[in-house]
CHARMM internal coordinates of N, CA and C (Angstrom, degrees):
IC EDIT
DIST 1 N 1 CA 1.4572
DIST 1 CA 1 C 1.5302
ANGL 1 N 1 CA 1 C 108.59
DIST 1 C 2 N 1.3000
ANGL 1 CA 1 C 2 N 115.65
DIHE 1 N 1 CA 1 C 2 N 142.98
DIST 2 N 2 CA 1.4639
ANGL 1 C 2 N 2 CA 122.67
DIHE 1 CA 1 C 2 N 2 CA 178.99
DIST 2 CA 2 C 1.5367
ANGL 2 N 2 CA 2 C 108.99
DIHE 1 C 2 N 2 CA 2 C -89.72
DIST 2 C 3 N 1.3388
ANGL 2 CA 2 C 3 N 115.97
DIHE 2 N 2 CA 2 C 3 N 91.03
DIST 3 N 3 CA 1.4647
ANGL 2 C 3 N 3 CA 121.11
DIHE 2 CA 2 C 3 N 3 CA -178.50
DIST 3 CA 3 C 1.5243
ANGL 3 N 3 CA 3 C 111.36
DIHE 2 C 3 N 3 CA 3 C -60.56
DIST 3 C 4 N 1.3317
ANGL 3 CA 3 C 4 N 116.96
DIHE 3 N 3 CA 3 C 4 N -41.97
DIST 4 N 4 CA 1.4702
ANGL 3 C 4 N 4 CA 120.04
DIHE 3 CA 3 C 4 N 4 CA -179.91
DIST 4 CA 4 C 1.5226
ANGL 4 N 4 CA 4 C 111.20
DIHE 3 C 4 N 4 CA 4 C -61.84
DIST 4 C 5 N 1.3293
ANGL 4 CA 4 C 5 N 117.64
DIHE 4 N 4 CA 4 C 5 N -40.60
DIST 5 N 5 CA 1.4579
ANGL 4 C 5 N 5 CA 121.57
DIHE 4 CA 4 C 5 N 5 CA 177.80
DIST 5 CA 5 C 1.5178
ANGL 5 N 5 CA 5 C 111.60
DIHE 4 C 5 N 5 CA 5 C -64.86
DIST 5 C 6 N 1.3279
ANGL 5 CA 5 C 6 N 116.05
DIHE 5 N 5 CA 5 C 6 N -39.97
DIST 6 N 6 CA 1.4609
ANGL 5 C 6 N 6 CA 120.85
DIHE 5 CA 5 C 6 N 6 CA 178.44
DIST 6 CA 6 C 1.5259
ANGL 6 N 6 CA 6 C 110.12
DIHE 5 C 6 N 6 CA 6 C -64.35
DIST 6 C 7 N 1.3313
ANGL 6 CA 6 C 7 N 117.38
DIHE 6 N 6 CA 6 C 7 N -45.88
DIST 7 N 7 CA 1.4656
ANGL 6 C 7 N 7 CA 121.29
DIHE 6 CA 6 C 7 N 7 CA 179.94
DIST 7 CA 7 C 1.5246
ANGL 7 N 7 CA 7 C 110.18
DIHE 6 C 7 N 7 CA 7 C -62.88
DIST 7 C 8 N 1.3117
ANGL 7 CA 7 C 8 N 116.07
DIHE 7 N 7 CA 7 C 8 N -43.45
DIST 8 N 8 CA 1.4673
ANGL 7 C 8 N 8 CA 119.91
DIHE 7 CA 7 C 8 N 8 CA 179.02
DIST 8 CA 8 C 1.5261
ANGL 8 N 8 CA 8 C 110.85
DIHE 7 C 8 N 8 CA 8 C -60.86
DIST 8 C 9 N 1.3185
ANGL 8 CA 8 C 9 N 116.45
DIHE 8 N 8 CA 8 C 9 N -43.80
DIST 9 N 9 CA 1.4663
ANGL 8 C 9 N 9 CA 120.35
DIHE 8 CA 8 C 9 N 9 CA -179.95
DIST 9 CA 9 C 1.5296
ANGL 9 N 9 CA 9 C 110.44
DIHE 8 C 9 N 9 CA 9 C -66.58
DIST 9 C 10 N 1.3342
ANGL 9 CA 9 C 10 N 116.99
DIHE 9 N 9 CA 9 C 10 N -39.52
DIST 10 N 10 CA 1.4679
ANGL 9 C 10 N 10 CA 120.89
DIHE 9 CA 9 C 10 N 10 CA -179.38
DIST 10 CA 10 C 1.5282
ANGL 10 N 10 CA 10 C 111.25
DIHE 9 C 10 N 10 CA 10 C -65.52
DIST 10 C 11 N 1.3381
ANGL 10 CA 10 C 11 N 118.33
DIHE 10 N 10 CA 10 C 11 N -32.47
DIST 11 N 11 CA 1.4646
ANGL 10 C 11 N 11 CA 121.69
DIHE 10 CA 10 C 11 N 11 CA 178.61
DIST 11 CA 11 C 1.5298
ANGL 11 N 11 CA 11 C 112.04
DIHE 10 C 11 N 11 CA 11 C -76.13
DIST 11 C 12 N 1.3256
ANGL 11 CA 11 C 12 N 116.77
DIHE 11 N 11 CA 11 C 12 N -19.81
DIST 12 N 12 CA 1.4575
ANGL 11 C 12 N 12 CA 120.83
DIHE 11 CA 11 C 12 N 12 CA -176.65
DIST 12 CA 12 C 1.5290
ANGL 12 N 12 CA 12 C 110.97
DIHE 11 C 12 N 12 CA 12 C -66.15
DIST 12 C 13 N 1.3175
ANGL 12 CA 12 C 13 N 116.67
DIHE 12 N 12 CA 12 C 13 N 136.73
DIST 13 N 13 CA 1.4658
ANGL 12 C 13 N 13 CA 120.86
DIHE 12 CA 12 C 13 N 13 CA 177.65
DIST 13 CA 13 C 1.5238
ANGL 13 N 13 CA 13 C 111.67
DIHE 12 C 13 N 13 CA 13 C -68.45
DIST 13 C 14 N 1.3154
ANGL 13 CA 13 C 14 N 117.07
DIHE 13 N 13 CA 13 C 14 N -27.76
DIST 14 N 14 CA 1.4590
ANGL 13 C 14 N 14 CA 120.82
DIHE 13 CA 13 C 14 N 14 CA -175.76
DIST 14 CA 14 C 1.5327
ANGL 14 N 14 CA 14 C 113.09
DIHE 13 C 14 N 14 CA 14 C -83.17
DIST 14 C 15 N 1.3223
ANGL 14 CA 14 C 15 N 117.89
DIHE 14 N 14 CA 14 C 15 N -26.37
DIST 15 N 15 CA 1.4710
ANGL 14 C 15 N 15 CA 121.13
DIHE 14 CA 14 C 15 N 15 CA -175.50
DIST 15 CA 15 C 1.5197
ANGL 15 N 15 CA 15 C 110.82
DIHE 14 C 15 N 15 CA 15 C -80.88
DIST 15 C 16 N 1.3187
ANGL 15 CA 15 C 16 N 115.91
DIHE 15 N 15 CA 15 C 16 N 135.46
DIST 16 N 16 CA 1.4636
ANGL 15 C 16 N 16 CA 121.71
DIHE 15 CA 15 C 16 N 16 CA 175.82
DIST 16 CA 16 C 1.5289
ANGL 16 N 16 CA 16 C 107.99
DIHE 15 C 16 N 16 CA 16 C -104.98
DIST 16 C 17 N 1.3320
ANGL 16 CA 16 C 17 N 116.06
DIHE 16 N 16 CA 16 C 17 N 170.12
DIST 17 N 17 CA 1.4560
ANGL 16 C 17 N 17 CA 119.40
DIHE 16 CA 16 C 17 N 17 CA 175.87
DIST 17 CA 17 C 1.5321
ANGL 17 N 17 CA 17 C 110.34
DIHE 16 C 17 N 17 CA 17 C -63.01
DIST 17 C 18 N 1.3146
ANGL 17 CA 17 C 18 N 117.42
DIHE 17 N 17 CA 17 C 18 N -31.03
DIST 18 N 18 CA 1.4727
ANGL 17 C 18 N 18 CA 120.94
DIHE 17 CA 17 C 18 N 18 CA 176.30
DIST 18 CA 18 C 1.5236
ANGL 18 N 18 CA 18 C 110.81
DIHE 17 C 18 N 18 CA 18 C -64.99
DIST 18 C 19 N 1.3295
ANGL 18 CA 18 C 19 N 116.58
DIHE 18 N 18 CA 18 C 19 N -40.38
DIST 19 N 19 CA 1.4654
ANGL 18 C 19 N 19 CA 120.91
DIHE 18 CA 18 C 19 N 19 CA 177.02
DIST 19 CA 19 C 1.5250
ANGL 19 N 19 CA 19 C 110.57
DIHE 18 C 19 N 19 CA 19 C -62.02
DIST 19 C 20 N 1.3209
ANGL 19 CA 19 C 20 N 116.15
DIHE 19 N 19 CA 19 C 20 N -43.73
DIST 20 N 20 CA 1.4633
ANGL 19 C 20 N 20 CA 121.17
DIHE 19 CA 19 C 20 N 20 CA 179.86
DIST 20 CA 20 C 1.5240
ANGL 20 N 20 CA 20 C 109.96
DIHE 19 C 20 N 20 CA 20 C -64.21
DIST 20 C 21 N 1.3246
ANGL 20 CA 20 C 21 N 116.51
DIHE 20 N 20 CA 20 C 21 N -41.03
DIST 21 N 21 CA 1.4725
ANGL 20 C 21 N 21 CA 119.82
DIHE 20 CA 20 C 21 N 21 CA 178.81
DIST 21 CA 21 C 1.5258
ANGL 21 N 21 CA 21 C 111.11
DIHE 20 C 21 N 21 CA 21 C -62.71
DIST 21 C 22 N 1.3251
ANGL 21 CA 21 C 22 N 117.00
DIHE 21 N 21 CA 21 C 22 N -41.55
DIST 22 N 22 CA 1.4715
ANGL 21 C 22 N 22 CA 120.10
DIHE 21 CA 21 C 22 N 22 CA 178.14
DIST 22 CA 22 C 1.5301
ANGL 22 N 22 CA 22 C 111.27
DIHE 21 C 22 N 22 CA 22 C -64.16
DIST 22 C 23 N 1.3307
ANGL 22 CA 22 C 23 N 116.07
DIHE 22 N 22 CA 22 C 23 N -40.77
DIST 23 N 23 CA 1.4637
ANGL 22 C 23 N 23 CA 121.35
DIHE 22 CA 22 C 23 N 23 CA -176.50
DIST 23 CA 23 C 1.5308
ANGL 23 N 23 CA 23 C 112.68
DIHE 22 C 23 N 23 CA 23 C -74.56
DIST 23 C 24 N 1.3499
ANGL 23 CA 23 C 24 N 116.13
DIHE 23 N 23 CA 23 C 24 N -43.85
DIST 24 N 24 CA 1.4644
ANGL 23 C 24 N 24 CA 120.36
DIHE 23 CA 23 C 24 N 24 CA -171.68
DIST 24 CA 24 C 1.5257
ANGL 24 N 24 CA 24 C 114.17
DIHE 23 C 24 N 24 CA 24 C -113.74
DIST 24 C 25 N 1.3413
ANGL 24 CA 24 C 25 N 117.19
DIHE 24 N 24 CA 24 C 25 N -11.00
DIST 25 N 25 CA 1.4661
ANGL 24 C 25 N 25 CA 120.01
DIHE 24 CA 24 C 25 N 25 CA -179.08
DIST 25 CA 25 C 1.5204
ANGL 25 N 25 CA 25 C 112.91
DIHE 24 C 25 N 25 CA 25 C 73.21
DIST 25 C 26 N 1.3348
ANGL 25 CA 25 C 26 N 116.75
DIHE 25 N 25 CA 25 C 26 N 27.21
DIST 26 N 26 CA 1.4651
ANGL 25 C 26 N 26 CA 121.82
DIHE 25 CA 25 C 26 N 26 CA -176.81
DIST 26 CA 26 C 1.5288
ANGL 26 N 26 CA 26 C 108.79
DIHE 25 C 26 N 26 CA 26 C -121.12
DIST 26 C 27 N 1.3244
ANGL 26 CA 26 C 27 N 116.49
DIHE 26 N 26 CA 26 C 27 N 131.40
DIST 27 N 27 CA 1.4628
ANGL 26 C 27 N 27 CA 121.52
DIHE 26 CA 26 C 27 N 27 CA 179.98
DIST 27 CA 27 C 1.5374
ANGL 27 N 27 CA 27 C 111.06
DIHE 26 C 27 N 27 CA 27 C -82.69
DIST 27 C 28 N 1.3197
ANGL 27 CA 27 C 28 N 115.53
DIHE 27 N 27 CA 27 C 28 N 166.34
DIST 28 N 28 CA 1.4667
ANGL 27 C 28 N 28 CA 122.92
DIHE 27 CA 27 C 28 N 28 CA -174.25
DIST 28 CA 28 C 1.5335
ANGL 28 N 28 CA 28 C 114.38
DIHE 27 C 28 N 28 CA 28 C -50.48
DIST 28 C 29 N 1.3477
ANGL 28 CA 28 C 29 N 120.01
DIHE 28 N 28 CA 28 C 29 N -49.12
DIST 29 N 29 CA 1.4806
ANGL 28 C 29 N 29 CA 118.40
DIHE 28 CA 28 C 29 N 29 CA -178.76
DIST 29 CA 29 C 1.5338
ANGL 29 N 29 CA 29 C 113.06
DIHE 28 C 29 N 29 CA 29 C -59.48
DIST 29 C 30 N 1.3154
ANGL 29 CA 29 C 30 N 117.19
DIHE 29 N 29 CA 29 C 30 N -38.09
DIST 30 N 30 CA 1.4604
ANGL 29 C 30 N 30 CA 120.64
DIHE 29 CA 29 C 30 N 30 CA 178.77
DIST 30 CA 30 C 1.5296
ANGL 30 N 30 CA 30 C 111.30
DIHE 29 C 30 N 30 CA 30 C -69.66
DIST 30 C 31 N 1.3320
ANGL 30 CA 30 C 31 N 117.12
DIHE 30 N 30 CA 30 C 31 N -37.57
DIST 31 N 31 CA 1.4706
ANGL 30 C 31 N 31 CA 120.66
DIHE 30 CA 30 C 31 N 31 CA 176.32
DIST 31 CA 31 C 1.5316
ANGL 31 N 31 CA 31 C 108.74
DIHE 30 C 31 N 31 CA 31 C -60.39
DIST 31 C 32 N 1.3200
ANGL 31 CA 31 C 32 N 117.52
DIHE 31 N 31 CA 31 C 32 N -44.19
DIST 32 N 32 CA 1.4651
ANGL 31 C 32 N 32 CA 121.48
DIHE 31 CA 31 C 32 N 32 CA 179.13
DIST 32 CA 32 C 1.5221
ANGL 32 N 32 CA 32 C 110.83
DIHE 31 C 32 N 32 CA 32 C -61.16
DIST 32 C 33 N 1.3457
ANGL 32 CA 32 C 33 N 117.79
DIHE 32 N 32 CA 32 C 33 N -42.69
DIST 33 N 33 CA 1.4603
ANGL 32 C 33 N 33 CA 120.95
DIHE 32 CA 32 C 33 N 33 CA 178.82
DIST 33 CA 33 C 1.5293
ANGL 33 N 33 CA 33 C 111.25
DIHE 32 C 33 N 33 CA 33 C -63.52
DIST 33 C 34 N 1.3271
ANGL 33 CA 33 C 34 N 116.21
DIHE 33 N 33 CA 33 C 34 N -42.45
DIST 34 N 34 CA 1.4697
ANGL 33 C 34 N 34 CA 120.27
DIHE 33 CA 33 C 34 N 34 CA 179.19
DIST 34 CA 34 C 1.5228
ANGL 34 N 34 CA 34 C 110.01
DIHE 33 C 34 N 34 CA 34 C -63.77
DIST 34 C 35 N 1.3175
ANGL 34 CA 34 C 35 N 116.42
DIHE 34 N 34 CA 34 C 35 N -44.93
DIST 35 N 35 CA 1.4643
ANGL 34 C 35 N 35 CA 119.77
DIHE 34 CA 34 C 35 N 35 CA 179.86
DIST 35 CA 35 C 1.5331
ANGL 35 N 35 CA 35 C 110.22
DIHE 34 C 35 N 35 CA 35 C -62.31
DIST 35 C 36 N 1.3166
ANGL 35 CA 35 C 36 N 117.02
DIHE 35 N 35 CA 35 C 36 N -43.23
DIST 36 N 36 CA 1.4640
ANGL 35 C 36 N 36 CA 120.45
DIHE 35 CA 35 C 36 N 36 CA -178.28
DIST 36 CA 36 C 1.5294
ANGL 36 N 36 CA 36 C 111.49
DIHE 35 C 36 N 36 CA 36 C -64.15
DIST 36 C 37 N 1.3341
ANGL 36 CA 36 C 37 N 116.51
DIHE 36 N 36 CA 36 C 37 N -37.81
DIST 37 N 37 CA 1.4627
ANGL 36 C 37 N 37 CA 119.05
DIHE 36 CA 36 C 37 N 37 CA -177.71
DIST 37 CA 37 C 1.5302
ANGL 37 N 37 CA 37 C 112.65
DIHE 36 C 37 N 37 CA 37 C -80.11
DIST 37 C 38 N 1.3346
ANGL 37 CA 37 C 38 N 118.64
DIHE 37 N 37 CA 37 C 38 N -15.40
DIST 38 N 38 CA 1.4585
ANGL 37 C 38 N 38 CA 121.20
DIHE 37 CA 37 C 38 N 38 CA -176.96
DIST 38 CA 38 C 1.5284
ANGL 38 N 38 CA 38 C 114.71
DIHE 37 C 38 N 38 CA 38 C -110.90
DIST 38 C 39 N 1.3267
ANGL 38 CA 38 C 39 N 117.05
DIHE 38 N 38 CA 38 C 39 N -7.82
DIST 39 N 39 CA 1.4655
ANGL 38 C 39 N 39 CA 120.52
DIHE 38 CA 38 C 39 N 39 CA 178.42
DIST 39 CA 39 C 1.5228
ANGL 39 N 39 CA 39 C 109.80
DIHE 38 C 39 N 39 CA 39 C -110.48
DIST 39 C 40 N 1.3105
ANGL 39 CA 39 C 40 N 115.81
DIHE 39 N 39 CA 39 C 40 N 156.72
DIST 40 N 40 CA 1.4563
ANGL 39 C 40 N 40 CA 120.28
DIHE 39 CA 39 C 40 N 40 CA 171.36
DIST 40 CA 40 C 1.5229
ANGL 40 N 40 CA 40 C 107.46
DIHE 39 C 40 N 40 CA 40 C -66.05
DIST 40 C 41 N 1.3431
ANGL 40 CA 40 C 41 N 117.87
DIHE 40 N 40 CA 40 C 41 N 152.81
DIST 41 N 41 CA 1.4779
ANGL 40 C 41 N 41 CA 119.87
DIHE 40 CA 40 C 41 N 41 CA -177.89
DIST 41 CA 41 C 1.5280
ANGL 41 N 41 CA 41 C 113.94
DIHE 40 C 41 N 41 CA 41 C -52.08
DIST 41 C 42 N 1.3238
ANGL 41 CA 41 C 42 N 117.62
DIHE 41 N 41 CA 41 C 42 N -44.14
DIST 42 N 42 CA 1.4707
ANGL 41 C 42 N 42 CA 120.61
DIHE 41 CA 41 C 42 N 42 CA -179.79
DIST 42 CA 42 C 1.5139
ANGL 42 N 42 CA 42 C 112.07
DIHE 41 C 42 N 42 CA 42 C -65.82
DIST 42 C 43 N 1.3179
ANGL 42 CA 42 C 43 N 116.59
DIHE 42 N 42 CA 42 C 43 N -38.09
DIST 43 N 43 CA 1.4729
ANGL 42 C 43 N 43 CA 120.91
DIHE 42 CA 42 C 43 N 43 CA 178.64
DIST 43 CA 43 C 1.5192
ANGL 43 N 43 CA 43 C 110.32
DIHE 42 C 43 N 43 CA 43 C -67.25
DIST 43 C 44 N 1.3308
ANGL 43 CA 43 C 44 N 116.43
DIHE 43 N 43 CA 43 C 44 N -39.37
DIST 44 N 44 CA 1.4673
ANGL 43 C 44 N 44 CA 120.07
DIHE 43 CA 43 C 44 N 44 CA 178.18
DIST 44 CA 44 C 1.5260
ANGL 44 N 44 CA 44 C 110.50
DIHE 43 C 44 N 44 CA 44 C -63.10
DIST 44 C 45 N 1.3370
ANGL 44 CA 44 C 45 N 117.30
DIHE 44 N 44 CA 44 C 45 N -45.38
DIST 45 N 45 CA 1.4766
ANGL 44 C 45 N 45 CA 120.67
DIHE 44 CA 44 C 45 N 45 CA 178.96
DIST 45 CA 45 C 1.5252
ANGL 45 N 45 CA 45 C 110.71
DIHE 44 C 45 N 45 CA 45 C -61.14
DIST 45 C 46 N 1.3193
ANGL 45 CA 45 C 46 N 116.74
DIHE 45 N 45 CA 45 C 46 N -42.14
DIST 46 N 46 CA 1.4627
ANGL 45 C 46 N 46 CA 120.96
DIHE 45 CA 45 C 46 N 46 CA 177.81
DIST 46 CA 46 C 1.5301
ANGL 46 N 46 CA 46 C 110.72
DIHE 45 C 46 N 46 CA 46 C -61.86
DIST 46 C 47 N 1.3249
ANGL 46 CA 46 C 47 N 116.71
DIHE 46 N 46 CA 46 C 47 N -42.66
DIST 47 N 47 CA 1.4663
ANGL 46 C 47 N 47 CA 121.24
DIHE 46 CA 46 C 47 N 47 CA 179.20
DIST 47 CA 47 C 1.5312
ANGL 47 N 47 CA 47 C 110.78
DIHE 46 C 47 N 47 CA 47 C -63.04
DIST 47 C 48 N 1.3388
ANGL 47 CA 47 C 48 N 117.24
DIHE 47 N 47 CA 47 C 48 N -44.51
DIST 48 N 48 CA 1.4742
ANGL 47 C 48 N 48 CA 120.68
DIHE 47 CA 47 C 48 N 48 CA -179.96
DIST 48 CA 48 C 1.5343
ANGL 48 N 48 CA 48 C 110.00
DIHE 47 C 48 N 48 CA 48 C -62.79
DIST 48 C 49 N 1.3264
ANGL 48 CA 48 C 49 N 116.75
DIHE 48 N 48 CA 48 C 49 N -41.53
DIST 49 N 49 CA 1.4628
ANGL 48 C 49 N 49 CA 120.48
DIHE 48 CA 48 C 49 N 49 CA 178.58
DIST 49 CA 49 C 1.5289
ANGL 49 N 49 CA 49 C 109.96
DIHE 48 C 49 N 49 CA 49 C -61.02
DIST 49 C 50 N 1.3254
ANGL 49 CA 49 C 50 N 115.22
DIHE 49 N 49 CA 49 C 50 N -43.17
DIST 50 N 50 CA 1.4655
ANGL 49 C 50 N 50 CA 121.14
DIHE 49 CA 49 C 50 N 50 CA 178.93
DIST 50 CA 50 C 1.5228
ANGL 50 N 50 CA 50 C 111.98
DIHE 49 C 50 N 50 CA 50 C -63.33
DIST 50 C 51 N 1.3310
ANGL 50 CA 50 C 51 N 116.46
DIHE 50 N 50 CA 50 C 51 N -43.32
DIST 51 N 51 CA 1.4686
ANGL 50 C 51 N 51 CA 121.54
DIHE 50 CA 50 C 51 N 51 CA 179.36
DIST 51 CA 51 C 1.5274
ANGL 51 N 51 CA 51 C 110.06
DIHE 50 C 51 N 51 CA 51 C -61.38
DIST 51 C 52 N 1.3234
ANGL 51 CA 51 C 52 N 116.15
DIHE 51 N 51 CA 51 C 52 N -44.73
DIST 52 N 52 CA 1.4804
ANGL 51 C 52 N 52 CA 118.89
DIHE 51 CA 51 C 52 N 52 CA 179.40
DIST 52 CA 52 C 1.5215
ANGL 52 N 52 CA 52 C 110.74
DIHE 51 C 52 N 52 CA 52 C -63.08
DIST 52 C 53 N 1.3447
ANGL 52 CA 52 C 53 N 117.08
DIHE 52 N 52 CA 52 C 53 N -41.47
DIST 53 N 53 CA 1.4621
ANGL 52 C 53 N 53 CA 121.36
DIHE 52 CA 52 C 53 N 53 CA 179.15
DIST 53 CA 53 C 1.5286
ANGL 53 N 53 CA 53 C 110.68
DIHE 52 C 53 N 53 CA 53 C -62.84
DIST 53 C 54 N 1.3071
ANGL 53 CA 53 C 54 N 117.07
DIHE 53 N 53 CA 53 C 54 N -43.86
DIST 54 N 54 CA 1.4718
ANGL 53 C 54 N 54 CA 121.15
DIHE 53 CA 53 C 54 N 54 CA -179.54
DIST 54 CA 54 C 1.5214
ANGL 54 N 54 CA 54 C 110.31
DIHE 53 C 54 N 54 CA 54 C -65.20
DIST 54 C 55 N 1.3430
ANGL 54 CA 54 C 55 N 117.66
DIHE 54 N 54 CA 54 C 55 N -41.48
DIST 55 N 55 CA 1.4723
ANGL 54 C 55 N 55 CA 120.64
DIHE 54 CA 54 C 55 N 55 CA 178.19
DIST 55 CA 55 C 1.5275
ANGL 55 N 55 CA 55 C 110.33
DIHE 54 C 55 N 55 CA 55 C -61.21
DIST 55 C 56 N 1.3380
ANGL 55 CA 55 C 56 N 117.47
DIHE 55 N 55 CA 55 C 56 N -44.16
DIST 56 N 56 CA 1.4622
ANGL 55 C 56 N 56 CA 121.08
DIHE 55 CA 55 C 56 N 56 CA 177.81
DIST 56 CA 56 C 1.5204
ANGL 56 N 56 CA 56 C 111.06
DIHE 55 C 56 N 56 CA 56 C -60.97
DIST 56 C 57 N 1.3211
ANGL 56 CA 56 C 57 N 115.55
DIHE 56 N 56 CA 56 C 57 N -44.86
DIST 57 N 57 CA 1.4614
ANGL 56 C 57 N 57 CA 120.99
DIHE 56 CA 56 C 57 N 57 CA 179.88
DIST 57 CA 57 C 1.5353
ANGL 57 N 57 CA 57 C 110.60
DIHE 56 C 57 N 57 CA 57 C -59.93
DIST 57 C 58 N 1.3346
ANGL 57 CA 57 C 58 N 116.42
DIHE 57 N 57 CA 57 C 58 N -41.82
DIST 58 N 58 CA 1.4545
ANGL 57 C 58 N 58 CA 120.57
DIHE 57 CA 57 C 58 N 58 CA -179.91
DIST 58 CA 58 C 1.5266
ANGL 58 N 58 CA 58 C 111.07
DIHE 57 C 58 N 58 CA 58 C -67.57
DIST 58 C 59 N 1.3345
ANGL 58 CA 58 C 59 N 117.67
DIHE 58 N 58 CA 58 C 59 N -38.59
DIST 59 N 59 CA 1.4691
ANGL 58 C 59 N 59 CA 121.04
DIHE 58 CA 58 C 59 N 59 CA 177.94
DIST 59 CA 59 C 1.5277
ANGL 59 N 59 CA 59 C 110.65
DIHE 58 C 59 N 59 CA 59 C -61.96
DIST 59 C 60 N 1.3328
ANGL 59 CA 59 C 60 N 115.83
DIHE 59 N 59 CA 59 C 60 N -45.16
DIST 60 N 60 CA 1.4638
ANGL 59 C 60 N 60 CA 120.10
DIHE 59 CA 59 C 60 N 60 CA 179.80
DIST 60 CA 60 C 1.5155
ANGL 60 N 60 CA 60 C 111.04
DIHE 59 C 60 N 60 CA 60 C -64.14
DIST 60 C 61 N 1.3114
ANGL 60 CA 60 C 61 N 116.50
DIHE 60 N 60 CA 60 C 61 N -38.53
DIST 61 N 61 CA 1.4652
ANGL 60 C 61 N 61 CA 121.53
DIHE 60 CA 60 C 61 N 61 CA 179.64
DIST 61 CA 61 C 1.5293
ANGL 61 N 61 CA 61 C 110.68
DIHE 60 C 61 N 61 CA 61 C -65.69
DIST 61 C 62 N 1.3186
ANGL 61 CA 61 C 62 N 117.93
DIHE 61 N 61 CA 61 C 62 N -37.27
DIST 62 N 62 CA 1.4608
ANGL 61 C 62 N 62 CA 121.34
DIHE 61 CA 61 C 62 N 62 CA -179.84
DIST 62 CA 62 C 1.5288
ANGL 62 N 62 CA 62 C 111.52
DIHE 61 C 62 N 62 CA 62 C -71.28
DIST 62 C 63 N 1.3384
ANGL 62 CA 62 C 63 N 117.50
DIHE 62 N 62 CA 62 C 63 N -30.55
DIST 63 N 63 CA 1.4598
ANGL 62 C 63 N 63 CA 120.94
DIHE 62 CA 62 C 63 N 63 CA -179.46
DIST 63 CA 63 C 1.5123
ANGL 63 N 63 CA 63 C 112.51
DIHE 62 C 63 N 63 CA 63 C -72.08
DIST 63 C 64 N 1.3164
ANGL 63 CA 63 C 64 N 117.03
DIHE 63 N 63 CA 63 C 64 N -28.01
DIST 64 N 64 CA 1.4673
ANGL 63 C 64 N 64 CA 121.73
DIHE 63 CA 63 C 64 N 64 CA -176.47
DIST 64 CA 64 C 1.4959
ANGL 64 N 64 CA 64 C 111.41
DIHE 63 C 64 N 64 CA 64 C -74.66
END
COOR INIT
IC SEED 1 N 1 CA 1 C
IC BUILD
């Protein structure tokens, strides 16, 4: 598995967990574990904050 490609895709604003699953065959909980084990703690927290923000943004966009 290309860990660097997975991390790059996970950091992308455009990629969703569904996109990652299609590309790598890995579900959201496993992506989170991989990110946590490969990023520094502060970087992981920043990534999780970003993911939550993007999910909220997408929910609001779908409601409109």
